[in-house]
Each structure stands twice: as C-alpha cells, then as structure tokens.
Backbone bond lengths (Angstrom), bond angles and torsions (degrees), N, CA, C in turn:
res aa  C-N    CA-C-N  psi(-1)  N-CA   C-N-CA  omega(-1)  CA-C   N-CA-C  phi
1 X - - - 1.445 - - 1.477 117.88 -
2 X 1.299 117.74 -27.44 1.548 116.34 -175.18 1.458 108.76 -72.20
3 X 1.296 124.77 -19.32 1.498 119.23 176.38 1.593 115.67 -72.79
4 X 1.407 112.19 -14.30 1.440 116.04 175.34 1.474 112.17 -109.50
5 X 1.341 119.66 17.87 1.385 122.02 -179.06 1.486 119.16 79.24
6 X 1.246 113.52 16.04 1.513 114.55 176.91 1.541 108.93 -112.26
7 X 1.370 112.08 157.66 1.514 113.60 -177.97 1.522 109.23 96.92
8 X 1.223 116.39 -155.99 1.429 121.51 -168.84 1.573 111.62 -86.14
9 X 1.277 118.87 62.97 1.479 127.47 -170.53 1.631 104.60 -114.56
10 X 1.270 116.32 105.62 1.385 121.01 179.91 1.585 110.75 -114.38
11 X 1.417 117.70 119.73 1.464 120.59 177.39 1.478 109.03 -145.28
12 X 1.252 116.58 170.60 1.387 125.46 -175.35 1.563 109.38 -107.31
13 X 1.372 124.99 158.07 1.421 126.47 171.04 1.527 112.72 -52.69
14 X 1.403 118.08 -42.72 1.369 118.83 179.62 1.590 115.84 -62.31
15 X 1.415 112.43 -35.28 1.447 113.50 177.29 1.498 111.50 -72.39
16 X 1.395 117.29 -38.53 1.446 115.37 179.52 1.588 111.16 -66.07
17 X 1.342 113.85 -34.30 1.461 112.89 -178.05 1.539 107.47 -72.65
18 X 1.275 116.79 -25.58 1.488 113.93 -179.23 1.544 111.06 -75.87
19 X 1.351 115.45 -34.21 1.440 119.32 172.26 1.578 114.29 -65.01
20 X 1.416 113.13 -38.11 1.426 118.80 172.02 1.557 113.33 -57.23
21 X 1.321 115.43 -48.01 1.450 120.23 171.56 1.461 119.19 -50.55
22 X 1.460 111.62 -40.29 1.467 121.44 -177.63 1.450 107.80 -67.07
23 X 1.395 117.67 -43.07 1.445 115.37 175.91 1.533 115.24 -67.09
24 X 1.330 116.28 -35.93 1.511 118.51 179.54 1.493 109.55 -65.98
25 X 1.340 119.65 -29.01 1.409 126.27 178.13 1.528 119.08 -95.39
26 X 1.339 114.17 20.21 1.440 121.29 176.02 1.444 110.09 64.14
27 X 1.247 124.57 37.78 1.586 124.47 175.30 1.432 113.44 95.88
28 X 1.279 120.61 3.83 1.493 121.21 177.18 1.524 112.13 -89.88
29 X 1.307 117.84 119.90 1.559 122.88 -176.11 1.502 108.05 -107.07
30 X 1.291 113.71 116.29 1.528 119.94 -178.96 1.486 103.63 -113.86
31 X 1.438 113.00 151.15 1.382 121.39 171.95 1.538 113.73 -68.79
32 X 1.282 117.92 156.17 1.460 115.91 177.09 1.538 103.19 -87.53
33 X 1.429 114.65 148.86 1.376 119.09 175.03 1.633 106.94 -129.67
34 X 1.213 114.46 155.32 1.482 118.74 173.15 1.457 105.40 -108.48
35 X 1.290 116.99 130.32 1.563 123.13 -178.17 1.482 103.15 -116.08
36 X 1.357 108.90 141.00 1.437 118.06 167.34 1.531 110.15 -130.02
37 X 1.443 106.45 145.28 1.517 112.56 174.16 1.551 110.04 -85.91
38 X 1.299 122.41 0.39 1.425 122.02 -178.36 1.465 106.94 -93.35
39 X 1.417 114.28 116.42 1.462 125.21 -179.39 1.575 111.99 -52.90
40 X 1.167 120.31 -23.88 1.483 122.83 -179.51 1.501 108.70 -68.45
41 X 1.271 121.85 -27.16 1.444 121.52 177.33 1.535 116.72 -95.77
42 X 1.290 115.29 8.81 1.524 120.83 178.22 1.506 110.11 83.09
43 X 1.411 112.69 176.26 1.444 118.10 -177.50 1.548 106.98 -98.53
44 X 1.342 102.25 173.52 1.558 113.71 174.01 1.564 108.20 -57.27
45 X 1.297 112.07 140.81 1.577 115.49 169.41 1.339 110.22 -106.10
46 X 1.342 114.64 147.61 1.490 120.32 179.18 1.476 103.89 -68.49
47 X 1.206 112.39 152.90 1.477 121.33 172.61 1.510 118.40 -130.50
48 X 1.286 118.33 151.38 1.489 122.32 178.98 1.558 110.07 -94.22
49 X 1.297 113.45 131.79 1.569 113.18 178.19 1.522 102.24 -108.73
50 X 1.398 108.69 151.51 1.527 117.07 -179.90 1.457 106.73 -102.76
51 X 1.438 116.84 133.60 1.380 121.43 163.48 1.596 113.79 -77.10
52 X 1.315 120.24 113.53 1.454 119.09 -169.08 1.583 103.23 -73.90
53 X 1.257 123.27 -10.12 1.433 124.99 176.45 1.534 113.13 67.86
54 X 1.474 112.24 29.61 1.434 117.29 173.51 1.415 109.36 -73.16
55 X 1.493 111.07 147.99 1.425 116.04 176.36 1.518 108.54 -62.71
56 X 1.257 122.55 140.71 1.496 127.44 -178.46 1.495 105.83 -62.76
57 X 1.332 121.03 -34.35 1.388 123.67 -179.36 1.618 109.71 -62.50
58 X 1.374 114.39 -41.01 1.383 119.11 -178.91 1.548 113.19 -60.34
59 X 1.335 110.62 -48.64 1.465 125.63 179.58 1.458 106.98 -53.91
60 X 1.368 116.46 -54.52 1.506 121.05 -175.34 1.505 109.33 -63.22
61 X 1.348 120.60 -35.62 1.357 124.30 -178.54 1.608 111.18 -62.96
62 X 1.343 112.07 -50.35 1.400 118.45 176.55 1.621 112.87 -59.32
63 X 1.396 112.99 -47.06 1.500 115.04 179.24 1.509 107.77 -59.71
64 X 1.276 118.15 -45.52 1.559 117.96 -178.54 1.503 108.72 -55.39
65 X 1.274 118.97 -44.57 1.482 121.04 -179.06 1.463 104.65 -64.13
66 X 1.389 130.06 -42.73 1.396 129.47 -178.94 1.567 109.55 -65.86
67 X 1.343 120.19 -33.95 1.417 119.40 179.27 1.471 110.35 -72.07
68 X 1.276 118.75 -35.85 1.480 126.25 177.45 1.483 108.05 -66.94
69 X 1.295 122.31 -39.70 1.447 125.28 -177.71 1.592 108.81 -63.08
70 X 1.267 114.35 -26.21 1.513 117.42 -176.30 1.550 107.82 -108.66
71 X 1.304 115.70 23.04 1.469 115.03 177.92 1.566 112.24 -132.99
72 X 1.340 110.74 148.12 1.477 113.71 -173.31 1.471 106.82 -154.13
73 X 1.272 125.22 176.50 1.465 128.59 169.37 1.503 102.61 141.94
74 X 1.396 110.37 164.31 1.467 119.77 -177.40 1.448 109.04 -72.08
75 X 1.284 120.11 -23.53 1.628 116.77 -175.19 1.488 108.74 -83.71
76 X 1.313 122.63 1.91 1.454 125.86 -174.50 1.552 105.67 -102.78
77 X 1.306 117.46 151.88 1.449 120.17 176.02 1.572 110.56 -88.34
78 X 1.240 113.13 -2.73 1.536 121.03 179.15 1.403 113.01 -129.58
79 X 1.292 115.89 160.83 1.591 123.74 171.15 1.554 102.94 -127.26
80 X 1.330 113.65 128.63 1.445 115.07 176.49 1.491 112.24 -84.43
81 X 1.239 119.67 169.50 1.509 128.66 -174.84 1.554 108.53 -80.47
82 X 1.331 118.28 -26.03 1.506 118.32 -176.48 1.492 110.91 -87.66
83 X 1.259 120.02 54.50 1.483 127.02 -177.23 1.485 114.87 -54.39
84 X 1.417 122.19 -32.29 1.425 116.86 178.84 1.575 115.63 -65.14
85 X 1.408 118.38 -12.62 1.253 120.38 -177.71 1.563 111.09 -112.38
86 X 1.251 118.08 12.54 1.583 116.76 176.59 1.472 107.24 -69.46
87 X 1.281 115.52 134.52 1.401 121.87 -179.41 1.544 115.14 54.13
88 X 1.481 110.11 46.81 1.492 117.50 176.07 1.320 108.84 -61.13
89 X 1.397 115.77 130.09 1.397 119.81 175.19 1.624 105.50 -135.77
90 X 1.365 113.07 157.93 1.498 121.20 176.15 1.552 107.07 -129.84
91 X 1.286 110.49 139.51 1.455 118.06 175.43 1.613 107.82 -92.81
92 X 1.293 115.17 111.78 1.446 116.40 -171.42 1.504 112.42 -127.13
93 X 1.409 118.17 134.84 1.393 120.13 178.19 1.488 114.27 -76.72
94 X 1.304 118.80 141.91 1.423 121.24 170.45 1.366 112.66 -120.00
95 X 1.432 114.67 125.76 1.333 120.20 -176.74 1.492 115.24 -94.82
96 X 1.370 120.65 132.77 1.497 122.47 -168.15 1.574 101.61 -137.30
97 X 1.271 118.44 99.48 1.434 117.34 179.36 1.407 114.43 70.11
98 X 1.358 119.46 -124.73 1.485 126.58 174.13 1.467 113.80 -84.30
99 X 1.313 121.39 -25.11 1.408 129.90 -174.33 1.532 111.54 -105.84
100 X 1.224 116.53 170.09 1.404 124.71 -179.94 1.601 112.14 -149.18
101 X 1.175 110.91 162.43 1.546 117.18 177.78 1.480 108.32 -146.23
102 X 1.231 117.19 174.89 1.415 123.34 -174.76 1.410 108.20 -127.18
103 X 1.349 119.45 147.02 1.476 127.33 178.28 1.483 107.05 -137.86
104 X 1.368 111.23 156.51 1.501 115.95 169.46 1.551 105.82 -103.21
105 X 1.341 112.91 136.34 1.300 117.57 -175.69 1.538 108.12 -123.89
106 X 1.342 119.53 139.75 1.406 124.54 175.81 1.533 109.22 -88.67
107 X 1.338 114.03 131.22 1.563 115.98 -179.68 1.483 103.05 -120.42
108 X 1.339 118.11 114.37 1.572 118.78 177.44 1.507 108.31 -76.78
109 X 1.225 111.45 146.67 1.513 121.88 -171.77 1.495 111.54 -127.96
110 X 1.308 119.90 152.20 1.467 122.53 166.65 1.564 108.83 -124.80
111 X 1.330 115.59 131.74 1.510 117.33 -173.33 1.399 113.02 -140.23
112 X 1.362 117.70 176.55 1.350 128.48 168.25 1.626 108.19 -147.30
113 X 1.293 108.80 127.08 1.517 116.11 174.83 1.436 108.79 -85.35
114 X 1.333 123.81 165.14 1.469 124.87 171.13 1.545 108.55 -159.45
115 X 1.323 116.41 144.27 1.350 123.17 175.68 1.608 106.50 -132.67
116 X 1.351 117.42 95.52 1.439 121.35 -170.32 1.491 107.64 -89.67
117 X 1.358 111.10 121.39 1.461 116.02 175.73 1.491 113.79 -77.76
118 X 1.300 118.11 143.70 1.427 120.90 166.34 1.545 109.38 -148.02
119 X 1.339 117.68 155.89 1.452 120.90 178.29 1.563 111.29 61.26
120 X 1.271 117.32 -128.19 1.502 127.43 -175.96 1.537 100.44 -76.71
121 X 1.466 114.24 118.34 1.506 115.94 -177.29 1.550 111.20 -72.69
122 X 1.327 116.09 -14.79 1.475 114.67 178.88 1.520 120.06 -62.76
123 X 1.354 112.47 -33.80 1.475 118.77 -174.86 1.543 111.58 -148.36
124 X 1.195 120.82 26.12 1.518 120.35 -176.33 1.508 107.83 -126.77
125 X 1.321 116.94 95.51 1.379 121.98 176.08 1.512 116.79 -140.52
126 X 1.277 119.87 139.27 1.426 124.94 172.52 1.522 111.11 -89.32
127 X 1.305 119.36 139.36 1.568 121.23 -178.84 1.531 103.69 -97.07
128 X 1.286 113.87 128.69 1.426 124.10 176.71 1.578 111.13 -122.73
129 X 1.365 112.84 148.00 1.455 115.20 174.97 1.498 103.57 -157.42
130 X 1.334 117.13 129.65 1.456 123.80 166.54 1.532 116.91 -128.68
131 X 1.243 113.14 145.80 1.590 115.03 -169.20 1.458 104.81 -154.18
132 X 1.397 111.48 159.63 1.490 120.89 174.67 1.531 106.42 -144.31
133 X 1.364 117.09 142.77 1.442 120.05 176.40 1.535 106.02 -157.00
134 X 1.470 113.61 159.71 1.373 121.10 -0.09 1.612 109.54 -84.27
135 X 1.417 120.07 178.77 1.321 125.88 177.81 1.424 108.38 -99.12
136 X 1.419 118.19 129.78 1.511 116.46 174.71 1.528 114.79 -57.24
137 X 1.347 115.07 151.93 1.476 121.77 -166.99 1.547 108.43 -63.39
138 X 1.436 113.02 -40.45 1.520 115.99 -176.42 1.523 110.67 -64.56
139 X 1.247 121.74 -26.35 1.463 129.19 -178.48 1.648 107.45 -74.97
140 X 1.353 113.17 -43.12 1.402 123.00 175.95 1.630 104.30 -56.78
141 X 1.240 120.41 -52.38 1.399 121.53 -178.01 1.496 116.15 -61.61
142 X 1.253 110.77 -39.10 1.554 119.63 172.12 1.442 112.75 -58.02
143 X 1.242 117.81 -35.92 1.497 124.92 -175.96 1.503 110.09 -85.06
144 X 1.223 119.05 -6.06 1.465 125.16 -170.92 1.368 119.06 70.38
145 X 1.413 120.61 30.41 1.376 124.47 178.61 1.574 108.49 -107.03
146 X 1.310 113.31 131.05 1.382 120.93 -174.92 1.493 109.64 -81.46
147 X 1.351 120.02 136.21 1.417 121.09 179.93 1.539 108.63 -86.29
148 X 1.490 114.71 130.67 1.415 116.75 -169.44 1.635 102.10 -98.58
149 X 1.482 106.77 173.96 1.517 108.69 175.37 1.467 117.36 -61.81
150 X 1.255 119.60 150.99 1.454 122.60 177.22 1.545 113.10 56.60
151 X 1.346 111.09 47.99 1.467 123.00 -179.13 1.565 106.98 -101.55
152 X 1.370 107.98 133.44 1.481 117.06 177.81 1.586 107.45 -93.33
153 X 1.233 118.51 102.55 1.439 121.71 170.88 1.490 115.95 -113.51
154 X 1.305 119.60 179.66 1.354 122.06 -178.28 1.574 112.30 131.46
155 X 1.285 113.28 -164.70 1.524 116.89 -173.33 1.588 103.48 -69.62
156 X 1.365 126.52 143.27 1.307 128.74 178.82 1.679 109.33 -54.21
157 X 1.275 120.79 135.11 1.371 126.97 178.07 1.508 114.78 -100.88
158 X 1.301 121.58 -31.78 1.371 129.64 -168.89 1.477 114.90 -145.06
159 X 1.228 119.38 142.82 1.502 125.49 166.08 1.531 109.61 -130.61
160 X 1.360 114.23 134.74 1.351 119.15 -174.48 1.532 107.73 -130.71
161 X 1.373 121.54 133.02 1.292 127.79 174.92 1.515 116.35 -125.39
162 X 1.408 115.96 122.87 1.426 116.84 -175.41 1.472 110.37 -120.86
163 X 1.323 116.94 134.63 1.465 125.68 174.85 1.521 108.78 -124.15
164 X 1.364 116.88 123.22 1.488 124.01 179.99 1.578 99.86 -112.04
165 X 1.250 119.33 111.24 1.466 117.66 -178.11 1.578 110.90 -77.81
166 X 1.256 115.89 135.91 1.350 126.16 -176.59 1.619 110.64 61.20
167 X 1.330 115.66 32.34 1.418 121.95 -167.89 1.475 113.16 -94.40
168 X 1.399 122.79 -23.36 1.341 121.41 178.49 1.571 108.65 111.06
169 X 1.335 111.26 -131.65 1.543 114.91 -178.92 1.457 114.22 -84.06
170 X 1.334 113.23 136.65 1.434 121.11 179.06 1.511 116.60 -52.04
171 X 1.392 112.46 -49.01 1.444 126.24 -172.50 1.616 106.56 -69.89
172 X 1.255 121.93 -33.47 1.503 119.13 -174.22 1.457 110.76 -96.26
173 X 1.394 121.32 -22.54 1.339 121.97 -172.79 1.610 114.65 -110.95
174 X 1.346 112.93 -50.97 1.487 120.06 -179.08 1.566 109.10 -81.90
175 X 1.217 123.74 -35.81 1.478 121.29 -177.08 1.534 112.73 -64.71
176 X 1.310 122.98 -41.52 1.487 118.77 172.77 1.485 116.80 -59.80
177 X 1.337 117.81 -23.06 1.483 120.41 179.83 1.632 104.43 -77.63
178 X 1.367 118.12 -39.55 1.427 121.21 -179.74 1.482 106.37 -66.69
179 X 1.330 117.94 -40.95 1.518 117.35 -178.86 1.532 111.59 -61.15
180 X 1.232 122.95 -39.58 1.455 123.92 176.13 1.619 111.01 -60.58
181 X 1.334 112.83 -44.51 1.502 115.79 174.83 1.502 113.04 -57.86
182 X 1.361 118.06 -41.41 1.439 124.21 -176.88 1.562 110.77 -69.69
183 X 1.371 114.80 -38.77 1.391 121.64 176.35 1.566 114.02 -61.07
184 X 1.378 112.96 -39.85 1.433 118.74 175.47 1.555 111.10 -67.88
185 X 1.217 119.59 -34.79 1.608 125.27 -171.94 1.542 99.66 -74.31
186 X 1.365 120.82 -54.84 1.498 118.18 -171.72 1.478 114.41 -75.39
187 X 1.326 114.68 -13.85 1.636 112.44 176.78 1.511 111.45 -80.21
188 X 1.306 116.68 -14.16 1.359 119.82 -173.43 1.548 114.33 -72.22
C-alpha cells in the first residue's frame, strides 16, 4: 500500500513539491531556497543539487503517468484524474512594437491527484494535487499526446503542490487551486 500513498505515509506539501520537481528535472533533487530582491536580506546563494541516480526509464514511466493523469479527450483511450487541467490553456497578451494582441496558448501539464484518508474513512480525506508545467515535447510524444497549435513546451518552469485539509477529492478541490496558480504564472 505504501507505494501508492496508502497506509502510514506522512509527508508535507513542501516534500511532495520537492519530489515533483525531482521528477520534472529527470531525477535531480535540489534544495528549496528563498530569494529576496531586498539587499538587506542578502543575495541568492548557490545550492548543490543531488542526482538521485534514478533510471531514466523509471523517471520517464512516472512522468508519462503524470502526463496521462492530466490528459483527457474523446480521442484518447483513457481519461486522467486531473480533469480540471485537461486542455489547460492561458490567454496571454503578446506585445509587438507599440501594439499588442492576445493569443490562447495550450500548456501541457503532468500531475498527480490524491485523496488522503485519515480518521473515519467514510468522510475524512485531505485533497492533494501536485503538478508541473510545461511538459517537454518529446515527453508528450512518448505519452501519446499530440501537440496542438500554440503550445508552450520546453523545460518545466514551475511545480505546484496544493493540500486542502479535510477538503475531499484532490481533483475536484485542490486541482482548481493549482490551476489558478498556473494561470497566474503563465500569464506573466
């Protein structure tokens, strides 16, 4: 049970986010740092990342599962559990000279939903959701997801983890919160 998050597994949102970042960066685990633009607090310190020495095949399998969790559509033989992020798009202004225009961009995501039971299993669950974006184009292809027009791909830029205590289902409660954070990130 422990391998799928059931049983006596206790973790924090920060730990889950760090693991999500490690998957997004192909098994490289970096410490979190707090940065400040205020010179009074000092400058950013360099940090050393650890290579977890995971087999690339293992990382790719986990990533493919996370991509599929955030993917749906009638053309697919499966429907992921991260339905609030299916076909995640962001409306972004593009400046060109003195004028601007707006476009809708597709942002491929990789996610994992969670519903952590505690206490009485009938009605006691925490809502979890963790996600990274964008997903590199080669990983989309590997997962069998077609790249659409105006798609933002490339190295992952952001990982978000949301925990809503006593919130219920991860996909219906925590995922919409993560979606709002991603919208703000990709609109910048």
